[in-house]
Each structure stands twice: as structure tokens, then as C-alpha cells.
MILO-376937 format. One record per residue (C-alpha): residue in one letter; x, y, z; residue number from 1. Coordinates in steps of 0.25 Angstrom, whole numbers, plus 5000, padded with zeros to 4 digits. Each point is the difference from the previous one (the first is absolute). Layout:
N
<residu:A; east:X; north:Y; up:Z; num:NUM>
...
//
This chain:
234
<residu:M; east:4946; north:5213; up:5071; num:1>
<residu:S; east:5006; north:4991; up:4990; num:2>
<residu:T; east:4991; north:4994; up:4990; num:3>
<residu:I; east:5001; north:4985; up:4994; num:4>
<residu:H; east:5008; north:5008; up:4988; num:5>
<residu:I; east:5006; north:5013; up:5006; num:6>
<residu:G; east:5010; north:4998; up:5012; num:7>
<residu:A; east:5000; north:5016; up:5003; num:8>
<residu:P; east:4997; north:5006; up:5013; num:9>
<residu:E; east:4989; north:5011; up:5002; num:10>
<residu:G; east:5004; north:5013; up:4994; num:11>
<residu:A; east:5011; north:4994; up:4992; num:12>
<residu:F; east:4994; north:5005; up:4987; num:13>
<residu:A; east:4999; north:5013; up:4994; num:14>
<residu:K; east:4987; north:5006; up:4996; num:15>
<residu:T; east:5005; north:4999; up:4985; num:16>
<residu:V; east:5005; north:4988; up:4995; num:17>
<residu:L; east:5008; north:4997; up:4987; num:18>
<residu:F; east:4996; north:4986; up:4995; num:19>
<residu:P; east:5009; north:4993; up:4990; num:20>
<residu:G; east:4999; north:4987; up:4996; num:21>
<residu:D; east:5013; north:4995; up:5001; num:22>
<residu:P; east:5004; north:5000; up:5016; num:23>
<residu:L; east:5015; north:5002; up:4995; num:24>
<residu:R; east:4996; north:5011; up:4993; num:25>
<residu:A; east:4994; north:5006; up:5013; num:26>
<residu:K; east:5014; north:4998; up:5007; num:27>
<residu:F; east:5007; north:5007; up:4988; num:28>
<residu:I; east:4989; north:5012; up:5002; num:29>
<residu:A; east:5003; north:5000; up:5014; num:30>
<residu:D; east:5014; north:4999; up:5000; num:31>
<residu:T; east:5002; north:5010; up:4989; num:32>
<residu:F; east:4990; north:5011; up:5002; num:33>
<residu:L; east:4997; north:5000; up:5015; num:34>
<residu:S; east:5007; north:5003; up:5012; num:35>
<residu:E; east:4998; north:4995; up:5015; num:36>
<residu:V; east:4994; north:4987; up:4994; num:37>
<residu:V; east:4995; north:4989; up:5009; num:38>
<residu:Q; east:4997; north:4986; up:4994; num:39>
<residu:V; east:4985; north:4997; up:5005; num:40>
<residu:N; east:4997; north:4988; up:4994; num:41>
<residu:E; east:5006; north:4987; up:4995; num:42>
<residu:I; east:4989; north:4990; up:5001; num:43>
<residu:R; east:5001; north:4992; up:4987; num:44>
<residu:N; east:5011; north:5008; up:4996; num:45>
<residu:M; east:4989; north:5010; up:4996; num:46>
<residu:L; east:5010; north:5012; up:5004; num:47>
<residu:A; east:4996; north:5012; up:5005; num:48>
<residu:F; east:5006; north:5013; up:5005; num:49>
<residu:T; east:4997; north:5014; up:5007; num:50>
<residu:G; east:5008; north:5011; up:4998; num:51>
<residu:N; east:5001; north:5016; up:4998; num:52>
<residu:F; east:4999; north:5006; up:4986; num:53>
<residu:H; east:5004; north:5016; up:5000; num:54>
<residu:G; east:4995; north:4999; up:5016; num:55>
<residu:Q; east:4988; north:4994; up:4998; num:56>
<residu:R; east:4997; north:4985; up:5004; num:57>
<residu:V; east:4996; north:4990; up:4989; num:58>
<residu:S; east:5001; north:4985; up:4999; num:59>
<residu:V; east:5002; north:4989; up:4988; num:60>
<residu:M; east:4995; north:4987; up:5000; num:61>
<residu:G; east:5000; north:4989; up:4989; num:62>
<residu:S; east:4987; north:4997; up:4996; num:63>
<residu:G; east:5003; north:4986; up:4991; num:64>
<residu:M; east:4996; north:4996; up:4987; num:65>
<residu:G; east:4984; north:5000; up:4996; num:66>
<residu:I; east:4988; north:5005; up:5006; num:67>
<residu:P; east:4998; north:4991; up:5012; num:68>
<residu:S; east:5013; north:5003; up:5006; num:69>
<residu:C; east:4998; north:5014; up:4998; num:70>
<residu:M; east:4987; north:5000; up:5006; num:71>
<residu:L; east:5004; north:4993; up:5012; num:72>
<residu:Y; east:5011; north:5009; up:5004; num:73>
<residu:A; east:4993; north:5012; up:4997; num:74>
<residu:K; east:4988; north:4996; up:5009; num:75>
<residu:E; east:5008; north:4997; up:5011; num:76>
<residu:L; east:5008; north:5013; up:5000; num:77>
<residu:I; east:4987; north:5007; up:4999; num:78>
<residu:T; east:4992; north:4994; up:5011; num:79>
<residu:E; east:5011; north:4995; up:5009; num:80>
<residu:Y; east:5010; north:5011; up:5000; num:81>
<residu:G; east:4992; north:5012; up:4995; num:82>
<residu:V; east:5007; north:5004; up:4986; num:83>
<residu:K; east:4992; north:5011; up:4992; num:84>
<residu:N; east:5008; north:4999; up:4988; num:85>
<residu:I; east:5006; north:4989; up:4991; num:86>
<residu:I; east:5008; north:5004; up:4988; num:87>
<residu:R; east:5003; north:4988; up:4991; num:88>
<residu:I; east:5012; north:5001; up:4991; num:89>
<residu:G; east:5003; north:4990; up:4989; num:90>
<residu:T; east:5002; north:4998; up:4985; num:91>
<residu:A; east:4989; north:4996; up:4990; num:92>
<residu:G; east:4999; north:4995; up:4986; num:93>
<residu:G; east:4996; north:5013; up:4991; num:94>
<residu:L; east:4990; north:5001; up:4990; num:95>
<residu:K; east:4996; north:5009; up:4989; num:96>
<residu:G; east:5004; north:5015; up:5004; num:97>
<residu:T; east:5011; north:4997; up:5009; num:98>
<residu:Q; east:5015; north:4998; up:4998; num:99>
<residu:L; east:5011; north:4994; up:5008; num:100>
<residu:G; east:5003; north:5007; up:5013; num:101>
<residu:D; east:4987; north:5008; up:5000; num:102>
<residu:L; east:4994; north:5002; up:5014; num:103>
<residu:V; east:4986; north:4997; up:5001; num:104>
<residu:V; east:4990; north:5004; up:5012; num:105>
<residu:A; east:4990; north:4990; up:4999; num:106>
<residu:L; east:4986; north:5006; up:5003; num:107>
<residu:S; east:4993; north:4988; up:5000; num:108>
<residu:A; east:5003; north:4985; up:4999; num:109>
<residu:S; east:4992; north:4991; up:4991; num:110>
<residu:T; east:5002; north:4985; up:5002; num:111>
<residu:D; east:4997; north:4985; up:4996; num:112>
<residu:S; east:5000; north:4997; up:5015; num:113>
<residu:M; east:4986; north:4999; up:5007; num:114>
<residu:V; east:5004; north:5007; up:5014; num:115>
<residu:N; east:4994; north:5013; up:4997; num:116>
<residu:R; east:4988; north:4993; up:4995; num:117>
<residu:S; east:4999; north:4992; up:5013; num:118>
<residu:R; east:5001; north:5013; up:5009; num:119>
<residu:L; east:4987; north:5005; up:4994; num:120>
<residu:L; east:4990; north:4988; up:5000; num:121>
<residu:G; east:5005; north:4995; up:4986; num:122>
<residu:L; east:4998; north:5014; up:4993; num:123>
<residu:D; east:5010; north:5008; up:4993; num:124>
<residu:F; east:5008; north:5008; up:5009; num:125>
<residu:A; east:5010; north:5010; up:4994; num:126>
<residu:P; east:5012; north:5003; up:5010; num:127>
<residu:C; east:5007; north:5014; up:4998; num:128>
<residu:A; east:5013; north:5006; up:5005; num:129>
<residu:D; east:4998; north:5011; up:5010; num:130>
<residu:F; east:5000; north:5013; up:4994; num:131>
<residu:E; east:5009; north:5008; up:5009; num:132>
<residu:L; east:5011; north:4989; up:4998; num:133>
<residu:V; east:4998; north:5000; up:4985; num:134>
<residu:R; east:5003; north:5015; up:5000; num:135>
<residu:R; east:5011; north:5000; up:5007; num:136>
<residu:A; east:5006; north:4990; up:4992; num:137>
<residu:V; east:4998; north:5007; up:4988; num:138>
<residu:D; east:5006; north:5012; up:5004; num:139>
<residu:A; east:5012; north:4993; up:5006; num:140>
<residu:G; east:5003; north:4994; up:4987; num:141>
<residu:R; east:4997; north:5012; up:4991; num:142>
<residu:S; east:5010; north:5007; up:5009; num:143>
<residu:R; east:5010; north:4991; up:4996; num:144>
<residu:K; east:4997; north:5001; up:4984; num:145>
<residu:L; east:4996; north:4986; up:5001; num:146>
<residu:T; east:4989; north:4995; up:4990; num:147>
<residu:V; east:4988; north:4996; up:5009; num:148>
<residu:R; east:4987; north:4994; up:4995; num:149>
<residu:T; east:4989; north:4999; up:5009; num:150>
<residu:G; east:4989; north:4991; up:4995; num:151>
<residu:M; east:4995; north:4985; up:5002; num:152>
<residu:C; east:5008; north:4989; up:5003; num:153>
<residu:F; east:4996; north:4985; up:4999; num:154>
<residu:S; east:5003; north:4990; up:5012; num:155>
<residu:S; east:5001; north:4986; up:4994; num:156>
<residu:D; east:5001; north:4986; up:5009; num:157>
<residu:Y; east:5009; north:4995; up:4988; num:158>
<residu:F; east:5013; north:5003; up:4997; num:159>
<residu:Y; east:4999; north:4991; up:4989; num:160>
<residu:S; east:4986; north:5003; up:4996; num:161>
<residu:P; east:4992; north:4988; up:4992; num:162>
<residu:I; east:4990; north:5011; up:4996; num:163>
<residu:K; east:5000; north:5001; up:4984; num:164>
<residu:D; east:4999; north:5014; up:4996; num:165>
<residu:L; east:5000; north:5005; up:5015; num:166>
<residu:Y; east:5010; north:5014; up:4997; num:167>
<residu:D; east:4991; north:5003; up:4987; num:168>
<residu:H; east:4988; north:5001; up:5008; num:169>
<residu:V; east:5006; north:5007; up:5012; num:170>
<residu:E; east:5008; north:5009; up:4991; num:171>
<residu:R; east:4987; north:5004; up:4991; num:172>
<residu:M; east:4995; north:5004; up:5015; num:173>
<residu:G; east:5011; north:5011; up:5002; num:174>
<residu:I; east:5008; north:4992; up:5010; num:175>
<residu:L; east:5014; north:5004; up:5000; num:176>
<residu:C; east:5008; north:4987; up:5006; num:177>
<residu:V; east:4999; north:4987; up:5006; num:178>
<residu:E; east:5005; north:4997; up:5014; num:179>
<residu:M; east:4995; north:4990; up:5013; num:180>
<residu:E; east:4997; north:5008; up:5012; num:181>
<residu:A; east:4992; north:5014; up:4999; num:182>
<residu:A; east:4986; north:4995; up:4999; num:183>
<residu:G; east:5002; north:4992; up:5012; num:184>
<residu:L; east:5007; north:5012; up:5008; num:185>
<residu:Y; east:4988; north:5010; up:4996; num:186>
<residu:G; east:4991; north:4990; up:5004; num:187>
<residu:V; east:5005; north:4997; up:5014; num:188>
<residu:A; east:5002; north:5016; up:5001; num:189>
<residu:A; east:4984; north:5003; up:4997; num:190>
<residu:E; east:4996; north:4989; up:5009; num:191>
<residu:Y; east:5007; north:5004; up:5012; num:192>
<residu:G; east:5001; north:5015; up:4998; num:193>
<residu:A; east:5015; north:5002; up:4996; num:194>
<residu:S; east:5005; north:5007; up:4989; num:195>
<residu:A; east:5008; north:4993; up:4989; num:196>
<residu:L; east:5009; north:5003; up:4987; num:197>
<residu:A; east:5007; north:4993; up:4990; num:198>
<residu:I; east:5012; north:5006; up:4993; num:199>
<residu:L; east:5006; north:4991; up:4989; num:200>
<residu:T; east:5011; north:5000; up:4991; num:201>
<residu:I; east:4999; north:4995; up:4986; num:202>
<residu:S; east:5012; north:4990; up:5000; num:203>
<residu:D; east:4996; north:4992; up:4988; num:204>
<residu:H; east:4989; north:5001; up:4988; num:205>
<residu:I; east:4990; north:4990; up:4997; num:206>
<residu:R; east:4998; north:5005; up:4987; num:207>
<residu:T; east:5014; north:5003; up:4994; num:208>
<residu:G; east:5007; north:4991; up:5009; num:209>
<residu:E; east:5010; north:5009; up:5005; num:210>
<residu:E; east:5007; north:4999; up:5013; num:211>
<residu:M; east:5007; north:5009; up:5009; num:212>
<residu:T; east:5016; north:4999; up:5001; num:213>
<residu:A; east:5006; north:4996; up:5014; num:214>
<residu:E; east:5005; north:5015; up:5000; num:215>
<residu:Q; east:4986; north:5004; up:4996; num:216>
<residu:R; east:4994; north:4992; up:5012; num:217>
<residu:Q; east:5009; north:5006; up:5010; num:218>
<residu:N; east:4997; north:5014; up:4996; num:219>
<residu:G; east:4984; north:4999; up:4997; num:220>
<residu:L; east:4998; north:4992; up:5013; num:221>
<residu:R; east:5008; north:5010; up:5008; num:222>
<residu:Q; east:4992; north:5012; up:4995; num:223>
<residu:M; east:4988; north:4993; up:5002; num:224>
<residu:V; east:5003; north:4997; up:5014; num:225>
<residu:E; east:5004; north:5016; up:5002; num:226>
<residu:V; east:4987; north:5004; up:4995; num:227>
<residu:A; east:4993; north:4990; up:5010; num:228>
<residu:L; east:5007; north:5006; up:5011; num:229>
<residu:E; east:4996; north:5015; up:4997; num:230>
<residu:T; east:4987; north:4995; up:4998; num:231>
<residu:A; east:5000; north:4994; up:5014; num:232>
<residu:C; east:5007; north:5011; up:5007; num:233>
<residu:M; east:4993; north:5013; up:4993; num:234>
//
């Protein structure tokens, strides 16, 4: 059953996988929130775990940084392991209309990558999140009195972008934040018939230069994980 990149046996993954970029964050989530945990992958140190949350089976696996890594693992999870839902959890740089600590539920993901245009024979393809996952995430966040914003994110191939005035342009289009994986994940999910969602915490603000403190990161990311787990297990 193993693929080139995932060494798990058949049936090792739950139908829903939480997808943080950092494999050590995946381990933290498994250790902190799940019971009866089994580690199911360690190839290339891209750690993956399956356990139970409130009596329901759920998996968590690192995706790596950037669209190519995220797409590679998402594709194999869907086509080789039968995963039906992938929920990305990560941080993002905020733009106009957001504040530190806000939770962004990304309805769609624009990008400077060519991957989704390539999916549609050179035409523009607009991948979006699954509505049912969006609804669950918004309900879960608001039930915790969190500031939940729904809208567009921008997935960039560049952490240090050379594109002049990029943020001016994307902000004018109503995009709420910038990250590096959601557009790839949404495209893979669309191509292979799965559901996907990105839940993002604004950890720094591109316009104001503000950054979360260590304590704010700990609390904010914990809340994001709880929202994602509830979304997965509703």
C-alpha cells in the first residue's frame, strides 16, 4: 500500500485529515488532542498520526511548505488512501479587513502559481472550498466567540515576493490574507473528487507589521486546531 512518499498501510488514514504544514505541529496535535494515537508515517520525517477525537477517527499529517509539497501529499492521500476531506490548518499574513488572531475560513484561493491553470488546459480555474466544511468551521468558530472571517486568500509561491505592489493588487480584489498552500490543495481536491478547506490564523499583519507574541500564537493556534477538529467530527 505504501506510496513513494507515504509509508502507511491500507486503512491507516481516517476519512478526514488535518493538514498543518509543519510535521512537528502534526505531532503536537496528535499528542495534545487525540486519544489512542498511532503514528502511520515517518518517511522523510513527514509525520502522520491517526487517533480519536470525541469518539470519532481522525488523522493529522504534515503537508510541508508550499503548493508542490502540499499537492503531492494531498493527491496520494485521496487517490491511494481513500481520504475524503482534507482540512489545512496554518498561519497567514493579514491584509486590510483582518486583525491579529482572526480566523480566516478561505472560501477560495487565488495564486501566482500556474498549477490550477495547467489543470484546465491553460484556462483559468477557480478552486474553492467545500461548502459543508465551510459551514461547520464558521459555526465552530463563532460558537467559541472567535472572530471568524470568510473570504478569499492568496497562495503565493514566494515567501519573499519579488513582485512589486503585489499586496496592493490582491488587497484591492478583496483578498483577506496571504499564505502558501490552499490553492494547490483546493485544486487537487477538485481534480480527484475530495473536499477541502483551509482554516488560517492571522499570525502577522502585512500592512501594520504586527506579529503575534509567543503566548498569542500558542492560544490562537490551539483555538484553530479545536475548530478544525470540531469541523472534522461534526
